[in-house]
N, C-alpha and C positions, 0 to 999 in steps of 0.2 A: 504494499499499500504506499501511495506516496505521501507528503508532506501536503498539509491542507492549508494553507493560509486563512487568518481569519480577517484580513484588511487589508493592508497596503504590504506586497510582498518585498519590497525594500525595507520597511520596517523588520518582517522576519529577518532579513539579510543582515539587519545591525543596524542600517542609516536611523539618525536620529529623526523623530518625526517631520521634523521641518523639511530634512533633507528629502526623506522617502516622499514627502507631499509633492516637494520639487522634480523628484525624477521620475516619480509617475507620471505628472501631467507633463513633461517633456516627450516621453515615451508615447503617449496618447495622442500628444500633438504630430510628434513624428510621424505615427503611424498615420492621421488621416492625410498627410501629406503623402506618406508612398501609396496610399490606397489611390487619391487624385492622380499622382504621377500614372499609376498602373493602369486605370480606368482610361485614362486619354492617351495610354501607348506613349509617352514621351521618352524618349533617350535621354542620356542624364545630361548631354548638352542642350538640346531643346527643352529641358527641365531647368537648368540653369537661365536658360536665354529667357523664358516666359516668368521666372521669377527674379529678376536680373541679381543674381548670385553667382560665385563661382564654382564650377562644376564640381571641384572637390567636396564641396558644402553638401553639394547633393548627395556624392557617394557618400558620405557620413551617416546623414540623415538614413539613405537606403539601406545600410549597415548597421544603424543603430549605435554609431557612434557620435554620443551626442555630450561627450566635453567638448567644452568651451561654445556651445550653442546655447543662446540664451532664449527661455519662453518668450520673451519679445520678439523674439528674431524668427520663432516658428511661426507665431499670431501673425505677425507681418506677411509672412509669405502666406499663410492660411487665406487671409483676408483677399490677395490679389487672386484667388480662385474664386470668386464671386459667391462663395458658398455662406452659410449662416454660420456663424461661431457663436458658442452656449458655453456658458459654463455654473456651477451649481455649488453651492456652498450649504452645509446642514447644520445651523445652531448645535452645539452639544447641548447634551440634557443639562441642568441645573445640578445636577449631581457629580458629572463629568466635568462640569466649567469648576466648581466648589473647588474640585481636588487637584486640578491642573494648578489654578490659583494659588494653592494651600502649598503644592511643592515647589513655587516659585517665592514663597516668605511672604505672602498677602494674608495677613492676619486677618483683614477685614472679611475676608471668606468663609472663616472658620463659623 
């Protein structure tokens, strides 16, 4: 039986909650870019021309080598496709928020 994640795979791999959120968002955005490139049957060169980025950036994205590529960079590329970018944030429960605040020394949360 394989490992089952209870949330963010990057947290399971030992990244901090903040790093894990950043990595997960990057992977999702890069995946959407790869899908667009594949559906349009674009070569790396054509994709680079369309997005106005160097061809090696397209290669990095296609190979999920996202070090040095920001979320903002990926969002700007996605915006060029004409698609609709959406995001969501679910507020933590009061109990979870209080616990997180206490972890950071906020005594008013107690």
